[in-house]
N, C-alpha and C positions, 0 to 999 in steps of 0.2 A: 531308424535312419541316423547315420552318423553326421558329424559336423560338416564334413567335406561335401556330402550329398546335399545337406541342407543349404549350404552356401551356393552350390550349383543351381538348386531349385530357385532360390531367391534371385540369383543373377538372371536366370532364364525368365522369371516373372517380370523383373524390371525391364528386361529387353523387350518383352511383349508389350508392356505398357508404353514404352518409349516409341516403338514402331506404330502402335495403334494411334498415337497422337498425330502421326503423319499420314496414316492410312484411313483416318476417319472420313467417312463420306459426308458430303455437304448436301443439304436439302435445298429446295427451291427458295425458301425464305432467306437462307444464308447467302445464296448466290445473288438474290435480288438486293440484299443489303450491300453486297460488294459493288453491284452495278450503281447503286445510289452514290457511292463514293468515287467510282472510277470511270463511269461511262461518259466519254467526251460529248456524245450527242445530247445527253441529258444536261450536262454542265453548260453546253452552248445554249440550250433552250432556257435554262435558268438565267443566263446572262441576258438573253433577249427579253425575258420577263422583267428583269431589273431595269433594263433600258426603257421598256415600254411603260413602266410605272411612272417614269419621270414626265410623261406627256401631261398628266394631270397637274403636276406642280408647275410646269412651264405655262400651261394654259391659264392657271389661276394667277400667275404672276402679272398677267396683263391687266388684271382688275385691281391690283394692289398698288400702293404708292411706290414710286421710284425715287431714290435719293442718290445724289452724286456730289462729290466734293472735288475741288481742284485748287491748285495753288501754284505760285511761281515766284521766283526772285530773280532779279536781273541787275547787272552792273551797267551803268550808263556813262558815256563820256560825251561832252559837248565841246566841239572844236571849231575854231575860226582860223583859217589860214594855217592849219596844222598846229595851232596853239590851243591847248586845253583851257577852256574858259570855266568849265564846271564839270565835275565828276561826282557821281552819287550812286547809291543803291536804292532800289525800289522793290517792294514785295507786296504780295496780296494773295488772298485766298477767298474762295466762295463756296457756297453750298446751295444746291438746287433740289427742290422737291416738287413732284408732280403727282397728282391724284386724278385718275380718269373719272369724269363725272357722267358723261354720256358717250359710250363707245360700244356700239352694237357689235362691231367686228371683234372686239376683245371678248365680249360675252359669248359669242358663238365659238370663238377659239377655245374658251374655257370648257364649253360643253364638248367640243371635239376632243380635247385632252382627256376628259373624264371617260369618254367612250373608248378611246384608244387604250387607256390604262386597263379598263375592264376587259377589253379584247385581248390584251397581252396576258392577263390573268387566265382567261378561258383557254387561250392557245397553249399556255404552259401546262394547264391541267390536262389538255389533250396529249401533249408530249409525254407527260408522266404516265398516262395510260398506255401510250405506244411503247414506252420503255418496259412496262410490265409485260406486254405481249411479246416484245422482242426477246426479253430475258426468258420467258416461259418457252417460246418457240425454240430458241437456241438450246435451252436445257433439255427439252424433250427430243430435239433432233439428235442430241448426243446419246440419250437413252435409246432412241429408236435405232441409231446406227450401231450401238452396242448389241442390242437384241438381234439385229440383222446379221452382225458379224458372228455372234454366238450360234445362230441358226446355221450360218454358212459353214462354220467349223464343225458343227455336229453333222451336217450333211456330208461334208468332206470325209469325216471319219467313218460314217456309216457306209457310204459308197466305196470308200477305200477298203473296208472289210469285205464288201461284196465283190470288189475287183480281185482281191486276194483269193477269196473262195472260188471264184470263177476260174482262176489260173490253176488252182489245185484240182478242181474238177476236170479241167481240160487235160492236165498232166496224167490223170488216171483213166482218162477216156470216158468220163461221165458227162462231158459237155463239149459242144462244138466251139470252134475258134471264133465264131460270130459272137458268142456269149462273152468271151474275153474282150473282144474289140468293143462291144457295146458298153461293158462296164468301164473299160479304159476311157472311152470317149466321155461317158458320164462323169467320171472322176476328174478328167481334165477340165471339164466345164465348171465343176465345183471349185477347182483351184482358181480359175479365172474369177469366179463370183466372189471368192474369199478375198482376193486382191482388191477387187472393186469395193467391197464392203470396208476393207481397211482404209482405203483412200477416202471413202465417205465419212468414216469415223474421224479421221485426221482433220478433214475440212470442218466438220461439225465442232470439234474441239477448238479449232482456231477461231471459228466464229464466236463461240462463247467466250474465249479468252480475250478477244478484241473488245467485248462489252464490259467484262468485269476487271480487266487489267492484270490478270494472272492466270497461270495454268491450274486447272482443277483436275486432280487425278481421279477422284471417285465421286460419283453422284448417287444420291439415294433413289432407288427405283420405286415405282408405285406398288402398293400392296395389291395382291391378287384380288382381294375383296373390295377394290376401289369402286365406290358407288357411281353408277351411271343413271342419270335421271333426266326427265324431260324438262323443258323450261317451265318455270312457275312465275306468273300464270301461263297457261297454255294458249290463251287467246292472243293471236298475233296483233290485233288492233290495240290491245293494251300496251304492248311493247312499243308499237309505233307512236302512241300518245306519249309515252315516257321519253322516247327519243326526241320528239319535237320539242319537249319541254326542257330536256337536260343535256342533249348532245353538245359537247363543248365546241366542236367545229362549227356547228350551226349557231351557237351563241356568239362565237367570235365573228362569224360572217355578218350577223345582224348588227353587232356593235360596230363593225367596220362600216356598214351601211349608215348607221346613225352618225358616225364620225364624218363620213363624206357629206352627209346632209348638212351638218353644222358648218363644215368647211365651205360648202356652197353658199349657205346663208351669210357666212362671214364675208365671203367675196362679194355677195350681193349688197352688203351694207357699206361697201367702200365708197359709195357716192353720197353717203349721209354725212352730216357735219360731225366733227369730233370736238367734244368739249372737255377741257381739263382745268383743274384748279392748279395753279402754278405759284410757287413761292421761291424767292431767291434772296439770299443774304450774302453780302461780300464785305470784306475789310481790306484796306490797303494802306501802306505807308510809303513815304518818299523822302529821301534825304537831299532832294534837289535844293540847292542853296539860292540860285538866282535864275530868273527867266531871262533868256537872251544874254546871260553873262553879266547883267548889271542891275536887273530889277530883283529885289529881295523877295523870296518866296514866303508868303505869310503862313503857309501850311507846312513849313519845314518840320519833318519828324512827327507830324500829327497823324494819328490813325483815323482814317475815314471809314465810316460805317454806313452801308447802304442796304436797305431792305425793300423788297418789292413783292406785292401780292396781286395776283391777277386771275381772271377767268379767261382762258385762252380758247378761241374758237378757230378751227381749221376746217374749211369746207372745200374738198376737192371737186372741181367742176369739170376739168378736162385734162387728160394726161396722154393725149395722142391715141386714145382708143384702148389703152392697156387695161383700164378698169373693166370695161365691158367684155373685153377678151378674157380676162381672168375669171369673170363671172360665168361666161359661157363654158369655159374649160372646167370650172369647179362643178357645174351642174352636169356636165357630161360624165365626169368622174363619179358623181353621185348616181347617175343612171346605170353606170357600169357596176357599181357596188350593189345596187338593188337587184340587178339580174344575177350577180354572183350569189347573193343571199338566196334568191329563188332556186338557183341550181343546187346550192348546198342543201336546202330544205328537201328538194326532191331526191337528192342523193342519199340523204339521211333516211328517208322513208324506204328507199330501195335497199339500202344496206341493212336496216333493221329487219325488213321482211326476209331478205336473203339469209342473214345470219340466224334468224329464228328458224327458218326452214332447214338451214344447215345443221343446227343442233339436233333437230328431230331426225334428220337423215343419219347423223353420226350415231345417235342412240340406237337406231335400227341397225346400223352397220356393225356396231360393236356386238350386238346380240347375234346377228347373223354370222359374224366372223368367229365368235365363240362356239357357236353350233357347228360351223364348218370345221373348226379345229378338232372338236370331238369326233366328227364324222371321219376326218382324215386319219385320226389315230385308230379308230375302229377299222377303217379300210385297210390300213397298213398291217394291222394284226391279222386280218383275214387273208390278205395277200401273202403274208409270210407263211401262214399255215398252208395255203394252196401251193406255194412254191415248194415247200418241204414235201408235200405229197405228190407233186408233179402236175397239178392242175393249172398252175400259173407259171409263166416263164420269167426270165430275168428282166425283160422290158417292163412287164407288169409291176414287178417289185421296185424297179428304179422309179417308175412313174409314181407309185404310191409314196415312196420316200420323198420325192420332190414335192408332191402335193402337201405332205405333212409339214415340211419345213417352210413352204410358202404360206401355208395356213397359219403357222406360228408367227411369221413376220407380219402377215396381214392383221392378225388379231392384236399384236402389240402396237402396231402403227395406228389402228383404229381408235384405241384408247387415248393415245396422245392427240390425235386429230379431234376427238370429242372435247378434250379439255381446251384446246386452242379455240375451237368453235364457240364454246361457252364463254370464254374470255372476250372474244370479239363481239359476241352479242351484248354482253354487259358494257363493253366500251362504247358500242354504238348508241346506247341509251344513257351514257354518262354515269353509270353506276359502278363501274369497275374501280376497285380500291385495293390497297395492299392486303386488306383482310382476306380477299379472295385467294391470294397466293399463299397466305398463312394457312388458310383452310386446306388447300391442296397439300401443303407440306406436312400437315398433321396426319394425312392419310398416306404417308410414305414410310417405307421400312427404315 
């Protein structure tokens, strides 16, 4: 090899490496990491979580001391008959501190704040799991659309060859015009199907792009030997028990119920006395020279210091019925939260049972679809042999080809549906985590 050929080979290799950096496919883990950075729904959920955490701080503030300071300075003029008798400056500042001593309403507001903060945490965990499912669903929808389009293209190509063959057979008098028309009609339908699959792929790509914030050209497909397994444990009641203990939506609903209960008890405490320890310190100075313009001020320019310490009791007795009305309203809201928690618990049980059965169904579906694909391949081979020897006609061959490509689409789709079903089952019992997506990515090509 001469120098010129070696230079061309190196340039070609560098070009391949450069193109491969752009054409490298991204797996599910990498797409999920993009979603963590760019998904607006997840970022909105995170903002809600940060806002919800502040409920605990705000509730605790009602039990802690409150301190305030104030100050003022003023210029004063004393006039009689538009004649200035005295003019002077006065200033002062004060500090007030108050510590709740007996405030049942504040105590229950603190408990309410704690429950709301924990509820926000549980809700955010649920939204994180939903993000995993949305990313996985969008990812596999793209793969499923690609598989469907590839099957449609292969079907179009195969039936196109059959159409051309029918025309040649007709031209030499070995086939009737009906054979040409049937293959042409079948071919036209494959063209329509291909266009539909292209539109589905475009929509699936746009959905994924809206989550991750960028266009993704290539995605890693599943390995052919991707393991399909039944839920472990297989006992459905065990999964229901896990769901009742760990489902994040159920946790959030119960914490919302606890917060409503504390809010009701706080409203019920509004008729109790409020006892606070109060302290106040103030200092003031005045440059007033004369009282009334002729009596000398003995405190001229002297700083006056005042301090007060008190136990302050405030006992609301009647406020036009608003206290009782607020209490009734708060307890009604508590009753609503209790019923919502019961509904969420029942929904959790239903979802866990349904998702558990769904995984088992999908396992059986994948097995059946794989066998159906093998049967469709064998049937097509047999039909092609029969067509060649004259025992099968064109319609039989077209039907066999359609069944094969439909079986390919169904098998590919069933594997993706199994994965989503398993993710939903884990989410319904609160066990879904990023490690599950990483595990799937490790089994991709």
